C-alpha positions as CSV (number, residue, x, y, z in Angstrom):
1,M,-30.7,-114.0,3.3
2,N,-32.3,-111.3,5.4
3,P,-30.5,-111.0,8.7
4,N,-33.7,-111.1,10.7
5,L,-34.7,-114.5,9.3
6,E,-31.1,-115.7,9.4
7,E,-31.0,-114.9,13.2
8,A,-34.4,-116.7,13.7
9,I,-33.0,-119.8,11.9
10,I,-29.9,-119.8,14.1
11,N,-32.1,-119.6,17.2
12,F,-34.6,-122.2,16.0
13,D,-34.8,-125.2,18.4
14,I,-34.3,-127.9,15.8
15,I,-34.0,-130.7,18.4
16,S,-37.5,-130.0,19.8
17,F,-38.8,-129.9,16.2
18,L,-37.3,-133.3,15.4
19,E,-38.6,-134.8,18.6
20,E,-42.1,-133.3,18.1
21,H,-42.4,-134.8,14.6
22,G,-40.9,-138.2,15.5
23,I,-37.8,-137.9,13.4
24,D,-35.1,-140.2,14.7
25,Y,-31.8,-138.4,15.1
26,A,-28.4,-138.8,16.8
27,L,-25.7,-136.3,17.8
28,E,-22.7,-138.6,17.3
29,G,-21.8,-141.8,15.6
30,E,-20.8,-143.3,12.3
31,N,-21.5,-141.0,9.2
32,I,-22.3,-138.0,11.5
33,G,-20.1,-135.0,10.7
34,K,-18.8,-132.4,13.1
35,D,-21.5,-129.7,13.8
36,Y,-24.2,-131.9,12.4
37,I,-27.3,-133.7,13.8
38,G,-27.5,-137.1,12.1
39,I,-30.9,-138.0,10.7
40,S,-31.5,-141.8,10.7
41,I,-33.6,-142.0,7.5
42,C,-33.3,-139.4,4.7
43,I,-36.7,-137.7,4.2
44,S,-36.0,-137.4,0.5
45,C,-34.5,-140.8,-0.6
46,G,-35.1,-143.0,2.4
47,K,-31.4,-143.9,2.8
48,E,-30.7,-145.1,6.4
49,L,-27.6,-145.1,8.6
50,H,-27.4,-141.3,9.1
51,H,-26.4,-140.4,5.6
52,A,-28.5,-137.3,6.1
53,G,-27.9,-134.5,8.6
54,I,-28.8,-131.0,9.7
55,H,-26.2,-128.4,10.5
56,K,-26.5,-127.3,14.1
57,E,-26.1,-123.6,13.4
58,N,-27.5,-122.7,10.0
59,K,-30.0,-125.7,10.0
60,T,-29.4,-126.7,6.4
61,Y,-30.4,-130.3,5.6
62,T,-28.1,-132.4,3.5
63,C,-28.2,-136.0,2.4
64,W,-24.8,-137.3,1.2
65,A,-26.5,-140.3,-0.5
66,C,-29.0,-138.5,-2.8
67,K,-27.3,-135.1,-2.6
68,D,-30.5,-133.3,-1.7
69,N,-29.9,-130.1,0.1
70,M,-32.5,-127.7,1.6
71,W,-32.7,-124.7,3.9
72,L,-34.7,-124.9,7.1
73,G,-37.9,-123.4,5.6
74,R,-38.1,-126.1,2.9
75,F,-37.2,-128.8,5.4
76,I,-40.1,-127.8,7.7
77,S,-42.4,-127.4,4.7
78,K,-41.6,-130.9,3.6
79,V,-41.9,-132.5,7.0
80,K,-45.1,-130.8,7.9
81,E,-46.5,-130.8,4.4
82,I,-47.2,-127.0,4.6
83,P,-46.4,-124.0,2.3
84,I,-43.1,-122.3,2.7
85,S,-44.9,-119.2,4.1
86,K,-46.3,-121.3,7.0
87,A,-42.9,-122.8,7.6
88,I,-41.4,-119.3,7.9
89,D,-44.2,-118.5,10.4
90,L,-42.9,-121.3,12.6
91,I,-39.3,-120.2,12.3
92,I,-39.9,-116.6,13.3
93,E,-42.7,-117.0,15.8
94,D,-40.3,-116.8,18.7
95,L,-38.8,-113.4,17.6
96,P,-40.0,-111.0,20.3
97,E,-41.8,-107.7,19.4
98,R,-41.6,-108.4,15.7
99,E,-43.4,-106.1,13.3
100,K,-46.2,-107.8,11.3
101,D,-45.5,-105.9,8.1
102,I,-41.8,-106.8,8.1
103,V,-42.7,-110.5,8.7
104,N,-45.1,-110.4,5.8
105,Q,-42.3,-108.9,3.6
106,I,-40.0,-111.8,4.6
107,K,-42.7,-114.3,3.6
108,T,-43.4,-112.6,0.3
109,I,-39.8,-112.4,-0.6
110,F,-39.2,-116.1,0.0
111,E,-42.3,-117.1,-1.8
112,N,-41.2,-115.1,-4.8
113,N,-37.6,-116.3,-4.5
114,R,-36.2,-112.8,-4.2
115,E,-33.6,-111.4,-1.8
116,P,-34.6,-109.1,1.0
117,K,-33.8,-105.4,0.4
118,F,-34.0,-104.3,4.1
119,T,-31.9,-104.8,7.2
120,L,-34.1,-103.8,10.1
121,I,-33.2,-105.5,13.4
122,L,-36.2,-107.3,14.9
123,R,-34.7,-108.4,18.2
124,K,-34.8,-105.9,21.0
125,K,-32.5,-105.7,24.0
126,P,-34.0,-107.9,26.7
127,K,-35.3,-106.0,29.7
128,E,-34.9,-108.9,32.0
129,L,-33.7,-112.5,32.0
130,P,-36.2,-115.3,31.4
131,P,-37.8,-117.2,34.3
132,S,-34.7,-118.6,36.0
133,V,-33.0,-119.1,39.3
134,P,-29.4,-118.9,40.6
135,I,-27.7,-122.3,40.7
136,S,-27.3,-123.5,44.3
137,S,-25.0,-126.2,45.7
138,N,-28.1,-128.3,46.5
139,L,-29.3,-128.0,42.9
140,I,-26.0,-129.2,41.6
141,K,-26.0,-132.2,43.9
142,A,-29.5,-133.2,42.8
143,H,-29.2,-132.5,39.1
144,K,-26.9,-135.1,37.4
145,P,-26.8,-133.5,33.9
146,L,-25.9,-130.2,35.5
147,Q,-23.2,-131.9,37.6
148,E,-21.7,-133.6,34.6
149,F,-21.7,-130.4,32.5
150,L,-20.0,-128.3,35.2
151,K,-17.4,-131.0,35.6
152,E,-16.7,-131.2,31.9
153,R,-16.3,-127.5,31.6
154,N,-14.2,-127.0,34.8
155,L,-17.0,-124.7,36.2
156,T,-17.2,-124.2,40.0
157,K,-20.0,-122.7,42.2
158,P,-18.0,-119.5,42.5
159,D,-17.8,-119.3,38.7
160,L,-21.6,-119.6,38.5
161,D,-22.0,-116.8,41.0
162,E,-19.4,-114.5,39.5
163,Y,-20.9,-114.7,36.0
164,N,-24.5,-114.8,37.2
165,I,-25.1,-118.1,35.4
166,R,-28.6,-119.3,36.1
167,I,-30.9,-122.1,35.1
168,G,-34.3,-121.8,33.4
169,I,-37.3,-122.9,35.4
170,N,-40.1,-122.9,32.8
171,G,-41.0,-121.8,29.3
172,K,-38.8,-121.9,26.3
173,Y,-35.6,-122.1,28.3
174,K,-36.6,-124.6,31.0
175,S,-33.5,-126.6,32.3
176,R,-31.2,-124.6,30.1
177,L,-28.3,-122.6,31.4
178,I,-28.9,-118.8,31.1
179,L,-25.7,-116.7,30.4
180,P,-26.4,-113.0,30.8
181,I,-24.4,-110.5,28.6
182,Y,-24.0,-107.0,30.0
183,Y,-22.6,-103.8,28.4
184,E,-22.1,-100.7,30.5
185,R,-23.8,-102.5,33.4
186,K,-27.0,-103.0,31.4
187,L,-28.4,-106.3,30.3
188,V,-28.2,-106.2,26.5
189,A,-28.5,-109.9,25.6
190,F,-28.3,-113.4,26.9
191,Q,-27.3,-116.8,25.6
192,T,-28.7,-120.2,26.7
193,R,-27.0,-123.6,26.5
194,H,-28.7,-127.0,26.5
195,L,-27.1,-129.2,29.3
196,T,-26.8,-132.4,27.3
197,Q,-26.6,-131.2,23.7
198,K,-24.2,-128.6,22.2
199,I,-27.0,-126.2,21.3
200,Y,-27.0,-122.5,22.0
201,L,-29.8,-120.0,21.6
202,N,-29.3,-116.2,21.7
203,E,-31.7,-113.4,22.8
204,G,-30.7,-109.9,21.9
205,S,-28.1,-108.6,19.5
206,T,-25.1,-110.7,20.8
207,G,-23.2,-109.8,17.6
208,H,-23.0,-106.2,18.6
209,Y,-21.0,-106.8,21.8
210,L,-17.9,-108.4,23.2
211,Y,-17.9,-110.0,26.6
212,R,-16.8,-108.1,29.7
213,T,-15.2,-105.2,27.9
214,N,-15.0,-103.4,31.2
215,K,-12.2,-105.8,32.2
216,I,-10.0,-104.9,29.2
217,N,-6.8,-102.9,29.8
218,T,-5.7,-101.5,26.4
219,K,-2.0,-101.6,27.4
220,Y,-1.9,-105.3,27.1
221,P,-2.6,-108.0,24.5
222,L,-6.2,-109.2,24.1
223,I,-7.0,-112.9,23.7
224,I,-10.3,-113.7,21.9
225,V,-11.9,-117.1,22.3
226,E,-15.0,-118.6,20.8
227,G,-17.6,-118.8,23.6
228,I,-18.5,-117.8,27.2
229,F,-17.3,-121.1,28.7
230,D,-14.0,-120.7,26.8
231,Y,-13.8,-117.2,28.2
232,I,-14.3,-118.3,31.8
233,N,-11.7,-121.1,31.7
234,T,-9.2,-118.9,29.9
235,Y,-9.8,-115.9,32.2
236,K,-9.2,-118.1,35.3
237,F,-5.9,-119.3,34.0
238,V,-4.8,-115.8,32.9
239,N,-5.9,-114.2,36.1
240,K,-3.8,-116.8,38.1
241,Y,-0.6,-116.8,36.1
242,Y,-0.6,-113.5,34.1
243,K,-2.8,-111.2,36.1
244,G,-2.8,-107.7,34.7
245,K,-0.7,-108.6,31.7
246,L,-3.3,-110.2,29.4
247,N,-6.9,-109.5,28.5
248,V,-9.6,-112.0,27.4
249,T,-12.9,-111.6,25.7
250,T,-15.3,-113.5,23.4
251,G,-17.7,-112.6,20.5
252,F,-20.0,-115.5,21.5
253,T,-19.4,-117.4,18.2
254,K,-16.8,-118.6,15.8
255,K,-16.6,-115.5,13.6
256,L,-16.6,-111.8,14.7
257,T,-19.4,-109.7,13.2
258,P,-18.7,-106.3,11.5
259,E,-20.1,-104.6,14.6
260,Q,-17.7,-106.4,16.9
261,I,-14.8,-105.6,14.7
262,K,-15.8,-101.9,14.8
263,L,-15.9,-102.1,18.6
264,L,-12.4,-103.7,18.7
265,N,-11.1,-101.0,16.4
266,K,-12.6,-98.3,18.6
267,I,-11.1,-99.9,21.8
268,N,-7.7,-99.7,19.9
269,I,-6.0,-102.7,21.3
270,D,-2.4,-103.0,20.4
271,T,-2.3,-106.8,20.0
272,V,-5.1,-109.2,19.4
273,I,-4.5,-113.0,19.7
274,F,-7.2,-115.5,18.7
275,I,-7.0,-118.8,20.6
276,L,-9.1,-121.2,18.6
277,D,-10.5,-124.6,18.3
278,N,-8.4,-126.7,15.9
279,D,-11.1,-126.4,13.2
280,S,-12.0,-122.7,13.5
281,W,-8.8,-120.7,12.7
282,H,-10.0,-119.8,9.2
283,D,-13.1,-118.2,10.6
284,Y,-11.1,-116.0,12.8
285,Y,-8.5,-115.2,10.1
286,S,-11.3,-113.5,8.1
287,S,-12.0,-111.4,11.3
288,G,-8.4,-110.6,12.0
289,I,-7.6,-109.1,8.6
290,N,-10.3,-106.4,9.2
291,L,-8.8,-105.1,12.5
292,N,-7.2,-101.8,11.5
293,N,-5.2,-100.8,14.5
294,S,-4.0,-104.1,15.9
295,R,-1.3,-106.6,15.4
296,V,-3.2,-109.9,14.9
297,D,-1.9,-113.4,15.7
298,F,-3.4,-116.9,16.2
299,I,-2.8,-119.8,18.5
300,I,-4.2,-123.1,17.1
301,L,-5.1,-125.7,19.8
302,P,-4.5,-129.4,19.4
303,K,-7.2,-131.3,17.6
304,G,-10.3,-132.0,19.7
305,K,-9.4,-129.2,22.2
306,D,-11.0,-125.9,23.0
307,P,-10.1,-123.3,25.6
308,G,-13.1,-124.3,27.8
309,S,-11.8,-127.8,28.2
310,L,-8.1,-127.2,28.8
311,S,-6.5,-127.9,32.2
312,Q,-4.2,-125.4,33.7
313,K,-1.3,-127.7,32.9
314,E,-2.3,-127.8,29.2
315,F,-2.7,-124.0,29.2
316,L,0.8,-123.6,30.6
317,R,2.3,-125.9,27.9
318,I,0.4,-124.1,25.1
319,F,1.4,-120.6,26.4
320,N,5.0,-121.7,26.8
321,D,5.0,-123.0,23.2
322,N,3.7,-119.6,22.0
323,K,5.9,-117.2,24.0
324,E,6.7,-115.0,20.9
325,V,3.0,-114.6,20.0
326,L,2.0,-113.7,23.5
327,S,4.8,-111.3,24.4
328,Q,5.0,-109.0,21.3
329,S,3.6,-105.5,21.5
330,N,3.7,-102.2,19.7
331,S,6.7,-100.2,20.9
332,T,4.5,-97.2,21.5
333,R,2.7,-99.0,24.3
334,S,4.0,-100.4,27.6
335,S,6.1,-103.5,27.3
336,T,4.4,-106.8,27.6
337,S,7.4,-109.1,27.6
338,F,6.4,-111.1,30.5
339,L,6.7,-114.8,29.5
């Protein structure tokens, strides 16, 4: 699939689409798999009880009763009873500054069932954040979903200030958290997070960057976690107990892109340690084997845990259980035997 359309699919607000078209869905419950949105009644066979579902990231529709499977374009086409070309229009309409001729190429390719031959990037670096405001203490007190989200993720008001986390006030990102991503002090991308549903949207080429690379000291091991909230919680723990002896970053998703791997190889970190959700280690393994200059290791968290939800006591226990992984380094660099 062409990377432009693939990016548009990942960013497509499927929840809004389901609600707009009266499709009953659920985010958890019987028959609903991890990373899936359960669909109450299959649009193909009519089977009930959430035997059908949509993957939250790649938006593929699957029914485990009738075995029907379809990509997002065909799903939209079927729901709205429109041609595939019109469905693609809906998917890509939020891509900023897109070129009309390239959009037409995408439509033609999918209508003719051919693979795209080009790899032009449609998304531009955002020049500014979307309409949003800093999160004040009064807003936290008055906004219950925000309160609950911050509590669940161990986020404090100082955290919100340090990372310039904002909340959207209108438009596409209204009531979503806005997470800016900077590189060399310039805004290059941002990520948004729904407060009550685990849905992220990206603007800009997030896959070309790693988070807060300016904080990385190449003398010491680098911990890579899955998302920004995982980063914040892990960084707070590391900064308290192992300040100056461990680095942390994130690639904003489960699997590092080729561009992020190139960036890591350029930084030339001695030791890279992936700290992962229990179900994600295989995604990072495929990233790790492409790191040329680093010793790569992994720490697998207990089932149901991720770095963003760990307490400091849980972090301490996990770090203690993985002393050998965390303390090894290349003999040509400064010693990092600190545990």
